[in-house]
C-alpha positions as CSV (number, residue, x, y, z in Angstrom):
1,M,0.7,14.7,-30.8
2,K,0.3,14.3,-27.1
3,N,2.2,17.3,-26.4
4,L,-0.1,19.7,-29.1
5,R,-3.1,18.0,-27.4
6,H,-1.9,19.3,-24.0
7,I,-1.3,22.5,-25.1
8,N,-4.9,22.6,-26.7
9,N,-6.9,21.1,-24.2
10,S,-4.7,21.8,-20.8
11,F,-7.3,20.4,-18.2
12,N,-7.8,17.2,-20.1
13,D,-11.1,17.7,-21.0
14,D,-13.1,15.5,-24.0
15,K,-15.6,17.7,-24.3
16,V,-15.4,20.0,-27.3
17,I,-18.0,22.6,-27.3
18,D,-16.8,24.2,-30.4
19,A,-17.9,21.5,-32.6
20,C,-20.9,20.2,-34.2
21,S,-21.5,21.0,-38.0
22,I,-24.6,22.5,-39.7
23,F,-25.5,22.6,-43.6
24,G,-28.6,23.8,-45.5
25,A,-29.2,24.0,-49.4
26,M,-32.2,26.0,-50.6
27,D,-33.1,25.7,-54.3
28,T,-35.4,29.6,-54.3
29,S,-36.8,28.6,-57.4
30,G,-38.4,25.5,-55.6
31,K,-36.7,23.0,-58.1
32,R,-36.1,19.3,-56.2
33,F,-32.6,18.4,-56.4
34,S,-30.9,15.1,-54.9
35,G,-29.3,15.5,-51.9
36,T,-26.1,14.2,-52.6
37,G,-24.4,16.9,-53.0
38,V,-25.6,17.6,-48.9
39,I,-24.6,14.4,-48.1
40,K,-21.2,15.2,-49.0
41,A,-20.6,18.6,-47.9
42,I,-21.6,17.6,-44.3
43,A,-19.2,14.9,-44.6
44,N,-16.7,17.2,-45.0
45,M,-17.0,18.4,-41.6
46,H,-16.5,15.1,-40.3
47,D,-14.0,16.2,-37.7
48,R,-16.7,18.6,-36.5
49,G,-18.8,15.5,-34.8
50,N,-17.6,12.5,-33.2
51,G,-20.2,9.6,-34.8
52,L,-22.9,10.0,-31.6
53,G,-25.7,11.9,-33.7
54,G,-26.4,12.6,-37.4
55,G,-29.2,14.1,-39.3
56,F,-31.2,15.6,-42.5
57,A,-34.6,17.3,-43.0
58,V,-36.3,17.1,-46.3
59,Y,-38.8,19.3,-48.0
60,G,-41.0,18.4,-50.7
61,L,-40.1,14.6,-50.9
62,Y,-43.5,13.2,-50.4
63,P,-45.3,15.4,-53.3
64,E,-47.6,12.1,-53.9
65,Y,-49.0,12.8,-50.3
66,K,-48.2,16.2,-50.1
67,D,-51.6,17.3,-48.4
68,L,-51.2,14.6,-45.7
69,Y,-49.4,14.6,-42.4
70,A,-46.4,12.7,-42.5
71,F,-45.4,11.2,-39.2
72,H,-41.8,9.2,-38.6
73,V,-41.9,7.3,-35.3
74,M,-39.1,5.4,-33.8
75,Y,-40.4,2.3,-31.7
76,L,-38.0,1.2,-29.1
77,S,-40.5,-1.8,-28.4
78,A,-43.5,-3.8,-29.7
79,E,-45.3,-2.6,-26.9
80,G,-44.9,0.3,-27.6
81,R,-45.8,0.4,-31.1
82,N,-49.1,-1.5,-30.3
83,E,-50.3,1.4,-27.9
84,T,-48.9,4.2,-30.1
85,E,-50.6,2.6,-33.7
86,S,-54.0,2.1,-31.5
87,Y,-54.0,5.8,-30.9
88,L,-53.0,7.0,-34.1
89,K,-56.2,5.0,-35.3
90,E,-58.1,6.6,-33.2
91,C,-57.2,10.3,-34.1
92,F,-56.5,10.0,-37.9
93,D,-57.0,7.8,-40.5
94,I,-54.0,6.0,-41.5
95,I,-53.7,6.4,-45.4
96,H,-50.6,4.4,-46.0
97,R,-47.9,3.0,-43.4
98,E,-44.4,1.5,-44.2
99,D,-40.9,0.9,-42.8
100,V,-38.8,4.2,-43.6
101,P,-36.4,2.1,-46.2
102,S,-32.7,1.5,-44.7
103,R,-30.4,-0.7,-45.6
104,K,-27.7,-2.5,-43.3
105,T,-24.8,0.0,-42.6
106,A,-21.4,-1.5,-41.0
107,K,-21.5,1.8,-38.6
108,I,-25.2,1.8,-37.4
109,S,-25.7,-0.6,-34.6
110,N,-28.7,-1.0,-32.9
111,P,-31.1,1.4,-34.2
112,P,-35.0,1.3,-33.7
113,V,-37.7,0.3,-35.6
114,I,-38.6,3.2,-37.5
115,I,-42.2,3.6,-39.4
116,R,-43.6,6.7,-41.1
117,Y,-47.2,7.4,-41.7
118,F,-49.4,9.4,-44.3
119,L,-52.5,10.7,-41.9
120,D,-55.7,12.4,-43.3
121,I,-57.2,14.6,-40.0
122,E,-60.1,16.1,-42.2
123,S,-62.9,13.6,-40.5
124,H,-61.4,14.3,-36.8
125,Q,-60.9,17.4,-37.1
126,P,-62.4,19.5,-40.2
127,D,-61.8,22.9,-39.4
128,A,-58.8,23.6,-41.4
129,S,-57.4,26.5,-38.8
130,L,-57.3,24.2,-35.9
131,Q,-55.8,21.2,-37.5
132,D,-52.2,22.0,-36.9
133,D,-52.8,22.3,-33.1
134,Y,-54.8,18.8,-33.3
135,V,-51.9,17.2,-34.6
136,L,-49.2,18.9,-32.4
137,N,-51.4,17.6,-29.2
138,A,-51.2,14.3,-31.0
139,I,-47.7,14.2,-31.2
140,M,-47.3,15.9,-27.6
141,H,-49.5,12.8,-26.2
142,I,-47.7,10.2,-28.3
143,N,-43.8,11.6,-26.8
144,T,-44.9,12.1,-23.0
145,T,-47.6,9.4,-22.4
146,R,-47.2,6.3,-24.9
147,K,-44.3,3.6,-24.1
148,D,-41.3,3.7,-25.8
149,S,-42.7,5.8,-29.0
150,F,-41.2,8.8,-30.3
151,V,-42.9,11.0,-33.0
152,F,-39.8,13.3,-34.3
153,S,-41.2,14.6,-37.9
154,G,-45.0,15.2,-38.5
155,G,-45.1,18.0,-41.2
156,K,-46.7,17.8,-44.4
157,N,-44.5,17.0,-47.4
158,M,-41.4,17.3,-45.6
159,A,-39.5,14.7,-43.0
160,V,-36.4,14.0,-40.6
161,F,-34.0,11.4,-41.1
162,K,-31.5,10.9,-38.2
163,G,-29.4,9.1,-35.4
164,V,-26.4,7.8,-33.7
165,G,-23.6,7.7,-36.2
166,Y,-21.8,10.3,-38.2
167,P,-23.9,12.4,-41.0
168,E,-22.8,10.3,-44.1
169,E,-23.3,7.1,-41.9
170,I,-27.0,8.1,-41.3
171,A,-27.4,9.4,-44.9
172,E,-26.2,5.9,-46.3
173,F,-28.2,4.1,-43.7
174,F,-31.8,5.8,-44.7
175,C,-31.2,5.8,-48.2
176,L,-31.4,9.4,-48.8
177,E,-29.7,9.6,-51.9
178,Q,-32.8,8.5,-53.3
179,Y,-34.9,11.0,-52.1
180,E,-35.2,14.5,-53.9
181,G,-36.1,18.0,-52.3
182,Y,-35.9,22.0,-52.6
183,I,-34.7,22.1,-48.9
184,W,-31.9,20.0,-47.5
185,T,-30.6,20.9,-43.7
186,S,-28.2,18.5,-42.0
187,H,-26.2,18.4,-39.0
188,G,-23.4,16.6,-37.3
189,R,-23.3,16.4,-33.6
190,F,-20.7,16.3,-30.9
191,P,-22.8,16.3,-27.7
192,T,-21.5,18.3,-24.9
193,N,-24.5,18.3,-22.3
194,T,-26.7,15.3,-23.2
195,Q,-26.5,12.0,-24.0
196,A,-26.2,10.3,-27.7
197,W,-29.6,8.8,-28.6
198,W,-31.3,8.7,-31.9
199,G,-34.2,10.8,-30.9
200,G,-31.4,13.4,-29.3
201,A,-29.7,13.8,-32.8
202,H,-30.8,17.0,-34.2
203,P,-32.7,18.3,-36.5
204,F,-35.7,18.8,-34.5
205,S,-38.8,19.0,-35.8
206,I,-42.5,19.8,-35.0
207,L,-45.0,20.4,-37.7
208,D,-42.9,21.1,-40.9
209,W,-40.6,23.4,-38.5
210,T,-36.8,22.2,-37.9
211,V,-34.2,23.0,-36.8
212,V,-30.3,22.2,-36.7
213,H,-28.1,24.0,-34.0
214,N,-24.4,24.5,-33.3
215,G,-23.6,25.7,-29.6
216,E,-25.1,25.1,-26.3
217,I,-28.9,26.8,-25.0
218,S,-27.5,28.1,-21.6
219,S,-31.5,29.4,-21.2
220,Y,-32.7,25.4,-21.3
221,G,-34.0,25.7,-17.9
222,I,-36.5,29.2,-18.5
223,N,-37.0,28.4,-22.0
224,K,-38.3,25.0,-21.6
225,R,-40.3,25.7,-18.8
226,Y,-42.1,28.9,-20.7
227,L,-43.0,26.8,-23.5
228,E,-44.7,23.7,-21.1
229,S,-46.9,26.4,-20.3
230,Y,-48.1,26.4,-24.0
231,G,-48.6,23.2,-24.1
232,Y,-45.3,22.0,-25.4
233,H,-43.3,19.2,-23.8
234,C,-39.3,18.4,-24.1
235,T,-38.7,14.8,-24.4
236,M,-36.1,14.5,-26.4
237,Q,-33.3,15.2,-24.0
238,T,-31.5,18.1,-25.3
239,D,-31.5,21.6,-25.3
240,T,-31.7,22.2,-29.2
241,E,-35.4,21.4,-28.9
242,V,-36.5,24.3,-27.2
243,I,-36.1,25.7,-30.5
244,A,-38.3,24.2,-32.6
245,Y,-41.0,24.7,-30.2
246,A,-40.3,28.4,-29.9
247,V,-39.8,28.7,-33.4
248,D,-43.5,27.3,-33.9
249,L,-45.2,29.4,-30.7
250,L,-43.9,32.3,-32.3
251,M,-44.5,32.1,-36.1
252,R,-47.4,29.8,-36.1
253,K,-49.7,30.6,-33.2
254,H,-48.2,34.5,-32.2
255,K,-48.0,34.8,-35.9
256,L,-45.3,36.8,-35.5
257,P,-42.9,37.6,-39.1
258,L,-39.4,35.6,-39.3
259,E,-37.9,38.5,-38.9
260,I,-39.2,39.7,-35.4
261,M,-39.2,36.0,-34.6
262,A,-35.0,36.5,-34.9
263,K,-35.4,39.5,-33.0
264,V,-37.0,37.5,-29.7
265,L,-34.7,34.6,-29.6
266,A,-31.3,36.7,-30.3
267,P,-32.6,40.3,-29.4
268,P,-30.0,43.6,-29.5
269,F,-27.7,44.3,-26.6
270,W,-29.8,47.2,-24.4
271,S,-26.5,49.7,-25.1
272,D,-27.7,49.0,-29.2
273,I,-31.3,49.3,-28.3
274,E,-30.8,52.9,-26.8
275,R,-29.2,54.1,-29.8
276,M,-31.7,53.0,-32.3
277,P,-35.0,55.5,-33.6
278,E,-38.0,55.7,-30.9
279,K,-40.2,53.4,-32.9
280,E,-37.7,50.6,-33.4
281,Q,-36.7,51.1,-29.1
282,K,-40.6,50.6,-28.3
283,L,-40.9,47.7,-30.7
284,L,-37.9,45.7,-28.6
285,L,-38.7,46.7,-25.2
286,A,-42.2,45.3,-25.9
287,L,-40.4,41.9,-27.2
288,R,-38.4,41.9,-24.3
289,Q,-40.8,42.4,-21.5
290,V,-43.2,39.7,-23.5
291,Y,-40.8,37.3,-24.6
292,G,-38.1,37.6,-22.5
293,S,-38.2,33.9,-21.0
294,I,-38.0,32.7,-24.5
295,M,-34.7,34.3,-25.2
296,L,-32.1,32.3,-26.2
297,N,-28.7,32.0,-24.2
298,G,-25.5,30.6,-25.2
299,P,-23.1,30.4,-27.9
300,F,-25.4,29.1,-31.2
301,A,-25.2,28.8,-35.1
302,I,-28.8,27.7,-35.9
303,L,-30.9,26.8,-39.5
304,V,-34.8,27.0,-39.3
305,A,-36.4,25.9,-42.1
306,H,-39.8,25.4,-43.5
307,H,-41.8,25.7,-46.4
308,G,-40.8,27.9,-48.5
309,E,-37.9,29.4,-46.0
310,L,-34.8,28.8,-45.0
311,I,-32.8,31.1,-42.1
312,G,-29.8,30.9,-40.3
313,L,-28.7,33.0,-37.2
314,T,-26.4,33.3,-35.0
315,D,-25.8,34.4,-31.3
316,R,-25.4,38.2,-31.1
317,I,-21.5,37.9,-30.6
318,R,-21.5,35.0,-33.5
319,L,-19.3,32.4,-30.8
320,R,-20.6,30.1,-33.4
321,P,-19.6,30.0,-37.2
322,L,-22.2,30.6,-39.9
323,T,-21.0,31.1,-44.1
324,I,-23.8,31.8,-46.8
325,G,-23.0,30.9,-50.3
326,E,-24.9,31.9,-53.5
327,K,-24.6,30.8,-56.8
328,D,-27.5,31.2,-59.4
329,D,-31.1,30.0,-57.5
330,M,-28.6,28.1,-54.9
331,V,-28.8,29.2,-51.3
332,Y,-26.2,27.5,-49.0
333,F,-25.6,27.9,-45.2
334,S,-22.6,26.3,-43.6
335,S,-20.4,26.0,-40.3
336,E,-17.5,26.3,-43.2
337,E,-16.6,27.9,-46.3
338,S,-15.2,24.7,-47.9
339,A,-17.9,22.6,-47.4
340,I,-19.8,24.8,-49.6
341,R,-17.3,25.4,-52.2
342,L,-16.7,21.3,-52.1
343,I,-19.9,21.1,-54.2
344,S,-20.0,24.2,-55.6
345,P,-16.8,25.7,-56.5
346,S,-17.7,28.8,-58.4
347,L,-19.7,31.1,-56.1
348,D,-21.5,34.3,-57.1
349,K,-21.0,35.1,-53.5
350,A,-19.8,34.2,-50.1
351,W,-20.0,35.9,-47.1
352,T,-20.2,35.8,-43.0
353,P,-23.4,37.6,-41.7
354,M,-23.1,40.0,-38.2
355,G,-24.0,38.4,-34.8
356,G,-27.8,38.2,-34.3
357,E,-28.6,38.9,-37.9
358,P,-31.2,36.3,-39.6
359,V,-30.4,35.8,-43.3
360,I,-33.3,34.4,-45.1
361,A,-33.8,32.6,-48.1
362,R,-37.2,32.5,-49.9
363,L,-38.7,31.0,-52.6
364,K,-38.3,33.2,-56.1
365,Q,-40.7,35.9,-55.5
366,D,-38.6,37.3,-52.6
367,G,-35.1,35.9,-52.7
368,L,-32.1,36.1,-50.4
369,Q,-33.0,38.6,-47.6
370,T,-31.2,40.6,-44.9
371,T,-33.4,41.4,-41.8
372,E,-33.7,45.3,-41.9
373,N,-36.1,46.4,-44.8
374,R,-38.7,44.0,-43.3
375,V,-38.1,45.2,-40.0
376,E,-38.9,48.3,-41.5
377,A,-42.1,47.0,-43.1
378,V,-43.1,46.0,-39.8
379,L,-42.6,48.8,-38.1
380,S,-44.1,50.8,-40.6
381,R,-47.3,49.1,-39.7
382,R,-47.5,49.7,-36.0
């Protein structure tokens, strides 16, 4: 074993850049399901992590509060909690507040205090078109100015659960077997360039957008500076955070279709663009000119979720793995096909997308799609 380790890692480097596991499942009929299978699938990729980060995002889990913003906040001190709760009372009507249920777990040590708040905004910002920006600004204010306080989930009828540990340990700690949702994503982290802490685990979230990521964003510096010019501040100390904010900027603020957003984050090579029809060349050239600073460099496989859609995307030369599985109304996204087949052995279809080619699962009316027909529809409107 020692000799084998030396051959595979001749520099004795403990940085394993091909690790991390991602898994996602969506019922395209909108039916909610238990996360037990997702937990089992991500645990099957245990060796891709090292116990320094795990997490889950769940959509549709708070039907009784579906019209309220659900904030999950971690506190590292009592002083931080007092400051942040005073601010929340000023900016929102707190309809319900409680500790996020958890249980003592042998492998989870020193967790922060984690509270969830269900918040009404109507009396503070009655204009529905401005409410998401109001909430985003409040989250950024807390995360940058309030001591020892971090809002790590803040959408409607969805939530993020994450921390330091293997994902199956995080699931046990947060009692996730008790929840149901129609979209689940999960992540097992192997930190490479940033420290392991509760806020730095995946998923990363803003409003109802969540991102899990396997890889490394080498363009983090320029991406971060570009996003800061639009009021997004990276506080979770890891590169993946920029992806969540970029998606919110491109899709919610700039109203780009999901397929075009994918072309911004992982655009075709110039050599490929030159061989495309003129109309498509013009579109892609414009995207590169306008959004060059938000393009993602480096190896990545990501899952982006929000209400009604789950997207899988890899870098253009597919340096990180992603497999898609389909069974009836269920669509699965995974770093390894074995994890999908563990919980759904008889798939209707299993396949690997091309690098830079988004795969999008939508609620029943649209189903699973690749991008060509949707991009063509956008081009035809120009």
